[in-house]
C-alpha positions as CSV (number, residue, x, y, z in Angstrom):
1,M,31.3,-46.8,7.9
2,K,27.9,-47.4,9.6
3,N,27.6,-43.7,10.5
4,V,28.1,-42.7,6.9
5,K,25.4,-45.1,5.8
6,D,23.0,-43.9,8.5
7,R,23.6,-40.3,7.4
8,E,22.9,-41.2,3.8
9,H,19.8,-43.1,4.7
10,N,18.5,-40.1,6.7
11,K,19.1,-37.8,3.8
12,R,16.9,-40.1,1.6
13,I,14.1,-40.1,4.2
14,V,14.2,-36.3,4.4
15,A,14.1,-36.0,0.6
16,M,11.2,-38.3,0.4
17,D,9.2,-36.2,3.0
18,I,9.3,-33.2,0.6
19,D,6.3,-33.2,-1.8
20,V,8.2,-31.6,-4.8
21,G,5.1,-32.0,-7.0
22,A,2.7,-30.1,-4.7
23,R,5.4,-27.4,-4.1
24,L,6.0,-26.9,-7.8
25,K,2.3,-26.7,-8.5
26,M,1.8,-24.1,-5.7
27,V,4.7,-22.0,-7.1
28,R,3.4,-22.3,-10.7
29,L,-0.1,-21.2,-9.6
30,R,1.2,-18.3,-7.6
31,M,3.0,-17.1,-10.7
32,Q,-0.2,-17.6,-12.7
33,L,1.6,-19.9,-15.2
34,S,0.0,-22.8,-17.0
35,Q,2.0,-26.1,-17.2
36,R,2.5,-25.4,-20.9
37,E,3.9,-21.9,-20.3
38,L,6.3,-23.1,-17.6
39,A,7.5,-25.9,-19.8
40,R,8.1,-23.4,-22.6
41,R,10.1,-21.1,-20.4
42,A,12.1,-24.0,-18.9
43,G,12.8,-25.7,-22.2
44,V,11.2,-29.0,-21.0
45,T,8.2,-30.9,-22.2
46,N,4.7,-30.2,-20.9
47,A,4.5,-33.8,-19.9
48,S,7.6,-33.4,-17.7
49,I,5.9,-30.6,-15.7
50,S,2.7,-32.7,-15.4
51,L,4.6,-35.8,-14.2
52,I,6.6,-33.8,-11.6
53,E,3.5,-32.1,-10.2
54,S,1.6,-35.5,-10.0
55,N,4.7,-37.0,-8.3
56,R,5.0,-39.6,-11.1
57,L,8.5,-38.3,-11.9
58,N,11.1,-37.5,-9.3
59,P,13.3,-34.9,-11.0
60,S,17.0,-34.7,-10.6
61,V,18.4,-31.5,-9.0
62,G,19.5,-30.4,-12.5
63,V,16.1,-30.9,-14.0
64,L,14.4,-29.2,-11.0
65,K,16.8,-26.2,-11.3
66,R,16.1,-25.9,-15.0
67,V,12.3,-25.9,-14.3
68,L,12.7,-23.3,-11.5
69,D,14.9,-21.1,-13.8
70,G,11.7,-20.8,-15.9
71,I,9.9,-19.1,-13.0
72,P,12.6,-17.8,-12.0
73,M,13.3,-19.1,-8.5
74,G,16.3,-20.6,-6.8
75,L,16.4,-24.1,-5.2
76,S,16.9,-22.7,-1.7
77,E,13.9,-20.4,-2.0
78,F,11.8,-23.3,-3.5
79,F,12.6,-25.7,-0.6
80,A,12.2,-22.9,2.0
81,L,8.6,-22.2,1.0
82,E,5.8,-23.2,3.5
83,V,3.2,-25.5,1.9
84,E,-0.2,-25.3,3.4
85,S,-1.6,-28.7,4.5
86,P,-4.5,-29.7,2.3
87,S,-6.1,-31.2,5.4
88,K,-6.8,-27.8,6.9
89,V,-10.5,-27.3,7.3
90,F,-11.2,-24.1,9.3
91,Y,-9.9,-20.6,8.6
92,G,-9.8,-17.5,10.7
93,A,-9.5,-13.9,9.7
94,D,-5.7,-14.2,9.7
95,D,-5.9,-17.0,7.1
96,F,-7.2,-14.7,4.4
97,V,-4.7,-13.4,1.8
98,D,-5.1,-10.1,0.0
99,I,-4.6,-11.0,-3.7
100,V,-5.7,-7.6,-5.2
101,S,-6.3,-4.4,-3.3
102,G,-7.5,-1.0,-4.3
103,D,-10.9,0.0,-5.7
104,I,-11.5,-3.7,-6.2
105,S,-10.1,-6.1,-3.6
106,Y,-10.0,-9.9,-3.5
107,R,-9.3,-11.7,-0.2
108,Q,-8.6,-15.4,-0.7
109,V,-9.5,-18.1,1.9
110,G,-6.2,-19.8,2.7
111,H,-2.6,-18.9,2.0
112,D,-1.6,-21.6,-0.5
113,L,-3.8,-23.5,-2.9
114,A,-1.4,-26.2,-3.9
115,G,-3.3,-29.4,-4.4
116,R,-6.6,-27.5,-4.3
117,A,-9.2,-27.4,-7.1
118,L,-11.3,-24.5,-5.7
119,Q,-10.6,-20.9,-4.8
120,I,-12.9,-19.0,-2.5
121,M,-12.7,-15.2,-2.1
122,V,-14.4,-12.3,-0.4
123,E,-14.6,-9.5,-3.1
124,R,-15.2,-5.8,-2.5
125,Y,-15.9,-3.1,-5.1
126,V,-16.0,0.6,-4.2
127,G,-18.7,2.7,-5.9
128,G,-18.2,2.8,-9.7
129,A,-15.3,0.3,-9.7
130,D,-15.2,-2.2,-12.5
131,T,-12.9,-4.9,-13.9
132,G,-12.2,-2.9,-17.1
133,R,-13.6,-2.6,-20.5
134,V,-11.8,-5.6,-21.9
135,P,-13.7,-8.7,-20.7
136,L,-12.0,-11.4,-18.7
137,S,-11.8,-15.0,-20.1
138,H,-10.0,-18.0,-18.7
139,D,-10.5,-21.8,-18.2
140,G,-12.8,-23.0,-15.5
141,E,-16.1,-22.1,-13.8
142,E,-16.9,-19.4,-11.3
143,G,-19.8,-18.3,-9.2
144,G,-20.7,-15.8,-6.5
145,V,-23.3,-14.4,-4.2
146,V,-23.7,-10.7,-3.7
147,T,-23.9,-9.9,0.1
148,A,-24.2,-6.0,-0.1
149,G,-24.6,-3.4,-2.8
150,R,-25.4,-3.8,-6.5
151,L,-23.1,-5.5,-9.0
152,E,-23.5,-5.4,-12.8
153,V,-22.4,-8.8,-14.2
154,T,-21.9,-9.2,-18.0
155,V,-21.3,-12.7,-19.3
156,G,-21.1,-12.9,-23.1
157,D,-24.2,-11.1,-24.5
158,Q,-26.1,-11.3,-21.2
159,M,-26.1,-8.6,-18.5
160,R,-27.8,-8.3,-15.2
161,I,-27.6,-6.1,-12.1
162,L,-27.5,-8.3,-9.0
163,G,-28.4,-7.2,-5.4
164,P,-27.9,-8.9,-2.0
165,G,-28.9,-12.6,-2.1
166,E,-28.6,-12.9,-5.9
167,A,-26.0,-14.9,-7.6
168,Y,-24.1,-15.8,-10.8
169,Y,-22.5,-19.0,-12.0
170,F,-21.0,-19.5,-15.5
171,L,-18.1,-21.0,-17.5
172,S,-15.2,-18.7,-17.2
173,R,-14.2,-19.2,-20.8
174,T,-17.2,-16.9,-21.7
175,P,-16.0,-13.3,-21.8
176,H,-17.2,-11.5,-18.6
177,R,-16.8,-8.3,-16.6
178,F,-18.0,-6.9,-13.3
179,R,-19.0,-3.4,-12.3
180,N,-20.4,-1.8,-9.1
181,V,-23.3,0.4,-10.5
182,G,-24.0,2.0,-7.1
183,R,-22.3,4.6,-4.9
184,E,-22.1,2.3,-1.9
185,E,-19.6,-0.5,-1.6
186,C,-20.5,-3.8,-3.2
187,R,-19.4,-7.1,-1.5
188,L,-19.7,-10.7,-2.5
189,I,-18.4,-14.2,-1.8
190,S,-17.1,-15.9,-4.9
191,A,-15.6,-19.2,-5.9
192,C,-13.7,-20.4,-9.0
193,T,-12.3,-23.7,-10.1
194,P,-9.5,-24.2,-10.9
195,P,-8.0,-21.3,-8.9
196,S,-7.3,-18.5,-11.4
197,F,-5.8,-15.7,-9.3
């Protein structure tokens, strides 16, 4: 009888060591879903997603499965994911993740942004590359510093061509687009909060 109780106690300790909230937030952000959209897909309240992610609600297996069905993702895949420790401070070249590649590339600092409020990227635009005619718009703030080449940045009704050492910083809700106006590659370091890619 004692061995059975010990095994049950150990299972509870292991379960408590898993940060379900941070893991769910990481998965949701990777899939570029808002809490509201995930709640809609899963058929649960927006408050439920918020409470789970903030670890104020410990969901049953059934509720968690229902939420993951909205992604879609199985329980085994969810618990097998590696979650990057928010205490990591230094990053090497191997710690950059290619989010977008092609004429425009975005390389993110760090593999997982669960629990993080800031996303830092190295961006590259080949000559003539742009983000498209339809302006981008999303919640948050973003900024960047051009390190090479020339980048045309349009924010609302303002437009400016930036060169090395020049920067932009604006509310991301304002429609915006980026275009490399030169023939040489344009590079910049950018940051946005909250992470939006």
